[in-house]
N, C-alpha and C positions, 0 to 999 in steps of 0.2 A: 371499411376493412383496413387492417394493418397486419404486417408480418411480425412474428415474435418467435423466439426459441422457446418451445414448450417442453417441459419435462413431465412425463406421465408414468404412473406406476400400474403394473398389471396385477391380476389376482394373486400371482405367486410372489409379489413383492419386488419384482424386477423393474428397474426404471430404464427409460430410454428418452433421449432428447432429439427433437427434430423441429425444423422451421415450419410453422403453420400460419394460415391466414385466419385472423380472428376479427370479430365484430367489436366495435367500440363499447358495446354494452357489456362485454365481458370484463372490462376494466373494473377494479375495486372502487368502492365509494370513497372519495376523498375530495379535498377542496381544489386542487390544482391539477389540470391536465397539461402534460408537456409533450410536445412533438420532439422526440428524442433524435439527436443527430449522431452522437457517438457514445459508446460505452467502452469498457476495458476488461481486462482479465486479472483476477486476483486468486490467491490460493483458495479462499472460501468459495469462489465461483467454481473452481475445479471440483470441490467437494459436492456442491449442489448439482452440478451437471452429471457427475460420475455415477457409477453403479451404487445403488442404495440411497442416493439422494442427499447424503451428508446431513446438512443443517436444515433441510426442507421439512416443514411441518404438515403441509396439506398439498394435495395434487388435484388437478393439474397445476403446474407452477411455472412461472417465468423467472429465471434467475437474473443475475446481474446486479451486483451491489453498488455500482457506480453508474451515473449517466450525466450527460450534459445536453442541453437543447434549449428550445424556445417555448415559452408559455403559450399554450393554445387557448385555454379557458381557465378562469380563476374565480372562486368564491371567497378568496382571501384578499383583503384590501392591500396587502403588501405587494401583490403581484398582479400584473395586467398582461393581456395578450401582447406578444412581441418581446417581453423581457427575457434576457438570456440568463439561465440558471444552471447550477450544478448541484448534484446530490451525491453524497457519500454516507455510508453508515445507516444507523437507525434500523438495522435488520431488514432493510429493503434488499430484495434478492434472496432472502432467507425465509423470513416469516411473511413478507409482503412481496407482491409481484414487483420485479425489478426492471433493469435497464436493457435487457436483451430483447428489445422490442422497439418498434417505430413509435409507439405511444406509451406513456406511463401516467398514472394518476396517483398522487401522493399528498400527504399533509403539507401545508405550507411551512410548518415549523421545521421540516426536514430539508428544505431548500436553502441555498445561499446564492445571492446575486453574483454573477460572474464578474470579476474585476475587469475594469477597462484595460484594453490591450491584450487580453487573454482570450483566444478563440475557444470554441467548444471542443475542437479537436485537441488543442493543447491542454485543455482542462482534463481530458481523458488520458492524455499521455502522462499527466500527473496522477489523477485518480486517488483512490484510497491509499495506495502505496506511497505516492508522492506527498500527500497530505500528512501521512504518518511520519515520513522523513522530515518534513518541515516542522511538525510538532516536536520531534526529537531534538532537532537543532535548537529550536526555541527553548526547550527545557534545559538543555546543556548551557545555553547562554544565560538563562535565568539563574543557573547555579554556577556562575562566575567563569565560564569558559570564554576565552578570548584568543584571537590569533596571536601567535608568539609564545603560547604556553607549552607548546610541544605538539607532537603528532596526535591526530584523532583517528582512532581505529574504527573501521566500518566492517562488520562481519556480514557474510552473505552478500558481498558487495556487487556481484553481477546480477542479483535479483532486482525486483521492482523497487523495494524500499532502499536497498543498498545503492542502486544506481543513482537515484535522485539525491540521496544523502551525500554521496560522493561529489556530485556536480555542485550542489549547494555549498557544501563546506569549502570546496576548492575555490569557488567563485568569491566566497567571503574572506579568502586569504589564509585558510587553515592548511596545514600539511595533512594530507590524508593517506593513511595506510589502509589499503584495501585487502580484505581476506577473501580468498577464493579457492575452491577445490578444483577449478577448471582452468588449467594453464592456458588454454586457447582464448580466454577472456582477458588476458593481460593487456594487450594493445587497446582493447575497448575501454578498460578501466583507466589506463593512462590517458586516453583521449578525453575521458570525463574529468580528469584532473588529479588522479591519484599519483602521489610521488613515490610510493613504496607499495610493492605487492608482497603480501604475506601468504605463503602456502597454508592451506587449511590444516594440514597435518602438524604444523608447528604448534597449534593451539588446542589440539583435541586430546592430547595425552593427559590423563588424570594424574596429578601429583599429590603427594602428602605434605608438601611444603606449605607452611602457613602463609608465607609471602615470597614474592620473587622481586627481581630488580624492577624499579619503577620505569615504565616505558611510555604509557599513554596518558595524555592530558584529558581525554574524553573518549567516549565510545558510543556508537550506535550499533546495538546488537539485535540481529534478527534470528539468531540461532539458538541461544540458551544452551541447555545441556552441559556437556563437559567443557565446551569452548568458553561459555560464560564463567564457569567455575575457575578456569585457568586465567581468563582475562582479568577478573576481579583482583587476583593476586598481583597483577602487573600494573595496576592503575597508580598514577601519581597521587601524592598526598592532596586531599581535598577535591579530588576529581569526581566525575560522575559518569555512570553508564545509563543510557536510555535504552530500556528493554522493550522491544517492539514485536518480537516473535518467538516461536519455539520450534523451529524446524528441526533442531537437534534433540528435542524432548523437553517436557515441562519441568523436569527436575534440574537443579543446578548441581551437577555432579562435581564432587571434590571441593565444594565451596565450604569455607569456614567463616566464622564471624570476624576473624582477624582483620581483614582489610577495612571493615567498617569501623572498628574500634581504634586500631593503631594508626590508620591512615585517613580516617574520616571520609572514606569513599561513600558516595551516594548511589543507590540503585533506584532509578526513576522509571516507574511503569507508565507506558504511553498507550492510551486508549484513544482510538479515533471514532469508534462506533457511536458512543453517546456523548460526544464532546459538546459542550454548550455552544450556542450560536455565536456568541462574541468571540470565543476562541477560534472557531472555524473562519469567521470573517478575517480575523487578524492573520491567521495562517495563510489563507488564500491571498491576502494582500501582500504578504511577505513572499509567497511563491511568485507572484507577478513581478516583483521587483528584484528578487535574489536568486532566481533559477534562470541560468542562461539558456535562452530558447534554442540556440544552435546545439547545445549539449543535449537538451531535451529531445530534439529531433533525431539525434544519433541513437537514442534508446528505442525508437518506435519500430514495432513490427506491425504492419497493417493486417487487418483481418475482416471477414464478413461473418454474419450470423451463422452461416452454414459451416464455417471453420471451427466453431467453438467446441463441439464434442471432442474433436481430436486435440485441440489446444488445451482443453480442460484436463485431459489425461496427461498431457505433457507437463503441465505446471505441477501436478501432484508428484511427478517423477523428478522435479528439479531441472527440467530440460528447457525452460523458457528463460531467455536472456532479455533484460530490459523490460520494456512496457509494450504490451499488446493493445493496440487501439482498434476498436471494432466500429466500422462504419455500418450502422444498422440499416442504412438505405441502399447499400451496394448490392 
């Protein structure tokens, strides 16, 4: 038997999440069984836990799009009992049972060996949000961003992706301008390495100007909407924006083609769900070397499985700061 957070739907279509005891034969059929140690909380998890079930396709369902733990049993030659592994993406926690559980059974292709020097708890302090942040930094660097080019803007900086992106960029020697709509997070963001705090309202007004003064050498954007439309007009010549989220809406309000044509600005879409294995390994190796662990610890909010229904509602309201790390055995 093992404990898991199970979401169920009643005859009227209402969903409810609660911790239950399950037998191992309830796990889906796949090659690798993992004794989960830690999971984490992402916006998608809030959707899957909350009323209506969000992205869930079948019930009962175990959410949790991330987990880290130790291989218990494997029919995949790449993994053996005792191996430490991490999983993010592949629609685990949405279409497949996920990490809000003391045990998980998944395809071997979905796992990545945990890099040396990184604990399972630290891996979940990183999670999908941190992996996305690292993929964003790598994409900006692949498009010629280097320290000394100017400030790098991070929108939604106090959230999961933004917090890790701020810490990584600062550690690598970049000037980081952190955008937040919560003044109380300023000290937190400066502790992560931000050198400038940009109030959200400075970037949310939609303007009809085709271009504005060049300010940013790069950008990690988790907001989209009107903010991205405004930021694109302020990007330096030849710079890039890594687009990772749409908290402000899927449309890029006020955007024109002008920045792309007259300034050669690049808009880079960052997907972490279906990212090829080699890219994941490269990103996790970079995380182990380029994310300062003391800064990572400052982001962590600990939680248990029983805390998740409330925290899932909080993250949908934008009320979660940093990274929630779930000890599934607590």
